[in-house]
C-alpha positions in Angstrom: 32.7 4.8 52.6 34.1 2.5 55.3 32.4 -0.4 53.6 34.1 0.6 50.3 37.5 0.7 51.9 36.8 -2.6 53.7 35.9 -4.2 50.4 39.1 -2.9 48.7 41.1 -4.2 51.6 39.6 -7.6 51.3 40.0 -7.8 47.5 43.3 -6.0 47.3 45.2 -9.0 46.0 42.6 -9.6 43.2 42.5 -5.9 42.3 46.3 -5.7 42.1 46.3 -8.9 40.0 43.8 -7.4 37.5 45.7 -4.2 37.2 49.0 -6.0 36.6 47.3 -8.2 33.9 46.0 -5.1 32.1 49.4 -3.4 32.3 51.2 -6.5 31.1 48.8 -6.9 28.1 49.3 -3.2 27.2 53.1 -3.6 27.2 52.7 -6.9 25.2 50.7 -5.3 22.4 52.5 -2.0 22.6 56.1 -3.2 22.1 55.6 -6.3 20.0 54.8 -5.7 16.3 53.0 -8.9 15.4 50.6 -9.0 18.3 50.0 -5.3 17.9 49.1 -5.8 14.2 46.8 -8.7 15.1 45.1 -6.6 17.8 44.7 -3.7 15.4 43.2 -5.8 12.7 40.8 -7.7 15.0 39.6 -4.6 16.8 39.0 -2.8 13.5 37.0 -5.8 12.3 34.7 -5.9 15.3 34.3 -2.1 15.3 33.3 -2.2 11.7 30.8 -5.0 12.4 29.4 -3.0 15.3 29.0 0.1 13.1 27.4 -2.0 10.4 24.9 -3.4 12.9 24.2 0.1 14.2 23.5 1.3 10.7 21.2 -1.6 10.0 19.2 -1.0 13.2 18.9 2.7 12.3 17.7 2.0 8.8 15.1 -0.5 10.2 13.8 2.0 12.7 13.5 4.6 9.9 11.5 2.3 7.6 8.2 3.9 8.7 9.4 7.3 7.7 10.9 6.1 4.4 7.6 4.3 3.6 5.6 7.4 4.3 7.9 9.4 2.0 7.6 6.9 -0.7 3.8 6.9 -0.4 3.7 10.7 -0.8 5.9 10.5 -3.9 3.7 7.7 -5.3 0.6 9.8 -4.7 2.2 12.7 -6.6 3.2 10.5 -9.5 -0.2 8.9 -9.6 -1.9 12.3 -9.8 0.4 13.3 -12.7 -0.2 10.0 -14.5 -3.9 10.2 -14.1 -3.9 13.8 -15.4 -1.8 12.7 -18.5 -4.1 9.7 -19.2 -7.2 11.9 -18.9 -5.9 14.5 -21.3 -5.4 12.1 -24.1 -7.7 9.0 -24.2 -7.1 6.8 -27.4 -10.3 7.0 -29.5 -11.2 7.3 -33.1 -11.1 11.1 -32.8 -8.5 13.3 -31.4 -10.0 13.9 -28.0 -8.4 16.1 -25.4 -10.1 16.6 -22.0 -10.6 20.0 -20.4 -7.7 20.8 -18.1 -10.0 20.9 -15.0 -11.5 17.5 -15.9 -8.1 16.0 -16.6 -6.8 17.0 -13.1 -9.9 16.3 -11.2 -8.5 13.3 -9.3 -6.2 14.2 -6.4 -4.8 11.4 -4.1 -4.5 11.8 -0.3 -2.0 9.5 1.3 -3.4 7.6 4.4 -2.1 4.8 6.7 -4.2 1.7 7.5 -4.6 1.6 11.2 -7.1 -1.3 11.3 -7.8 -4.0 8.7 -10.6 -6.7 9.1 -10.1 -9.6 6.8 -12.7 -12.2 7.5 -13.6 -14.8 4.9 -17.3 -14.6 3.8 -17.9 -11.4 5.9 -18.2 -7.7 5.5 -14.7 -6.3 5.6 -13.6 -2.8 6.5 -10.4 -0.7 6.8 -9.8 2.2 9.2 -7.5 5.0 7.9 -5.8 7.8 9.8 -7.2 10.6 7.7 -10.6 12.2 8.2 -12.6 15.3 7.4 -9.8 17.5 8.8 -7.7 16.2 5.8 -10.4 16.8 3.2 -11.7 13.2 3.3 -15.5 12.7 2.6 -17.8 9.6 2.3 -18.0 8.3 -1.2 -14.3 8.8 -2.1 -12.5 5.9 -3.7 -9.5 4.2 -2.1 -6.7 2.5 -4.0 -3.4 0.9 -3.0 -0.1 1.1 -4.9 -1.1 -2.1 -6.8 -4.9 -1.7 -7.3 -8.5 -1.0 -6.1 -9.3 -1.2 -2.4 -12.8 0.2 -1.7 -14.9 3.3 -0.9 -15.0 5.6 2.1 -18.3 5.0 4.0 -17.9 7.2 7.1 -15.6 9.8 8.5 -14.7 11.5 11.8 -12.4 14.4 12.1 -9.2 12.3 12.0 -10.3 8.9 10.8 -12.3 7.3 8.0 -13.9 3.9 7.5 -13.6 2.1 4.2 -15.9 -0.5 2.8 -13.4 -2.7 1.0 -13.9 -4.6 -2.2 -14.2 -7.7 0.0 -17.7 -6.7 1.2 -20.9 -8.7 0.8 -23.8 -6.7 2.3 -24.3 -4.6 0.3 -21.9 -6.0 -2.3 -19.2 -3.7 -3.5 -19.4 -3.4 -7.3 -16.6 -1.8 -9.4 -17.1 -0.8 -13.0 -14.3 -2.7 -14.7 -12.8 -3.0 -18.2 -10.7 -5.7 -19.9 -7.7 -3.6 -20.9 -6.8 -5.6 -24.1 -10.3 -5.6 -25.7 -12.0 -2.7 -23.9 -15.0 -4.8 -22.8 -16.9 -3.4 -19.8 -18.2 -5.4 -16.9 -18.7 -5.3 -13.1 -16.3 -6.8 -10.5 -17.7 -8.1 -7.3 -16.5 -10.4 -4.4 -18.7 -13.4 -3.6 -17.1 -14.4 -0.4 -14.6 -17.2 0.3 -11.2 -16.6 -1.2 -10.0 -13.1 -0.4 -7.7 -13.1 -3.5 -10.5 -13.8 -6.0 -13.4 -11.7 -7.3 -15.9 -12.3 -10.1 -16.2 -10.2 -13.3 -19.8 -10.1 -14.5 -21.7 -8.9 -17.5 -19.1 -9.6 -20.2 -20.7 -11.2 -23.2 -19.3 -14.6 -24.1 -19.0 -13.4 -27.7 -16.5 -10.8 -26.7 -12.7 -11.5 -26.7 -11.4 -12.4 -23.2 -8.3 -14.5 -22.6 -6.6 -16.1 -19.6 -4.1 -13.6 -18.1 -6.0 -10.6 -19.4 -5.6 -7.5 -17.3 -8.8 -5.9 -15.8 -8.8 -2.3 -14.7 -11.3 0.3 -13.6 -13.3 1.8 -16.4 -13.9 5.4 -17.2 -17.6 5.0 -16.5 -17.6 6.0 -12.8 -17.0 9.1 -10.8 -15.2 7.4 -7.9 -12.0 5.9 -9.4 -9.8 7.1 -12.2 -9.9 4.8 -15.2 -7.0 2.3 -15.6 -6.5 1.4 -11.9 -5.7 -2.3 -11.6 -8.5 -4.7 -10.4 -6.9 -8.0 -11.2 -6.0 -10.5 -13.9 -8.1 -13.3 -15.5 -7.3 -16.5 -13.6 -10.3 -18.7 -14.6 -12.5 -18.5 -17.7 -15.7 -20.4 -18.4 -19.2 -19.8 -19.7 -22.0 -18.9 -17.3 -25.1 -21.2 -16.8 -27.3 -19.0 -19.0 -24.7 -19.4 -21.9 -24.8 -15.6 -22.4 -21.9 -14.2 -20.4 -18.4 -15.3 -19.5 -17.9 -16.8 -16.0 -14.7 -15.0 -15.1 -12.5 -15.3 -11.9 -10.0 -12.4 -11.3 -7.0 -12.7 -9.1 -7.0 -9.4 -7.2 -4.1 -7.0 -7.8 -4.4 -5.8 -4.2 -3.1 -7.9 -1.3 -5.7 -7.0 1.3 -3.9 -8.8 4.1 -0.8 -6.7 3.8 -2.1 -3.2 3.2 0.0 -0.4 4.9 -0.4 2.8 3.0 -3.3 3.7 0.6 -4.4 6.6 -1.5 -7.8 8.2 -1.0 -9.0 9.5 -4.4 -10.6 13.0 -4.2 -12.6 13.6 -7.4 -13.0 17.4 -7.2 -15.8 17.2 -9.7 -17.7 14.2 -8.3 -20.4 16.2 -6.6 -21.1 18.2 -9.7 -21.3 15.1 -11.9 -23.6 13.2 -9.5 -25.9 16.1 -9.0 -26.3 16.5 -12.7 -27.0 12.8 -13.2 -29.6 12.9 -10.4 -31.6 15.5 -12.4 -32.0 12.9 -15.1 -33.0 10.1 -12.7 -35.6 12.3 -11.1 -37.5 12.9 -14.4 
């Protein structure tokens, strides 16, 4: 306490000066209209700027929560869209799917916690959902823009995804040219992580530059109609039988944040039935 009093005693002239300056400024702005208006306008401007900055920081800090909410909403809308598409598939006859079959695909929202993107290697994703959330090996994984891969292993709270960018064994996706309906198989061959090949499409079938390629209905992992990519390069294979097609992937694997794990509730039933035929 003595030290405080000693400090005040030593600096009393400066302290009195500061107090008088503050008091004089208060009188100046209080009893003069023009300076008072300038002060009011300026202070309001900087207060507004400060509040705007605070709001921007708050919005930025809440982006994670907003993105999670949007991912949940997208999952719900994807489930509804898949159900509607399955109920009425355009064919020569008026086909309507059984309600259980139409609603068999249910998305589970997951966050990517690790992403290995290595050119010409086997690439994996780690997700923050596991068996406790109903995730099982063999389930498909998609992003808001297209196909991602297949679940290969699960723990209670995490799952490991073999992405489409995987060489050993190669990931194959049953695919379809949306415009013409031609069926093929999409596969990555290493190198550019934005390009995959589309195989087994006859050169006598109609394929054009810019055509959209989606997942076909001929699999139990992915719903039909999920984006794979668009035709970027079109040529004829060396055997002159099939098209040599490069697809630009719809999914940006380097910037994945949230994905949807596709739970086909009838997948096990379908695969068990198909195994009975293969065993004969």
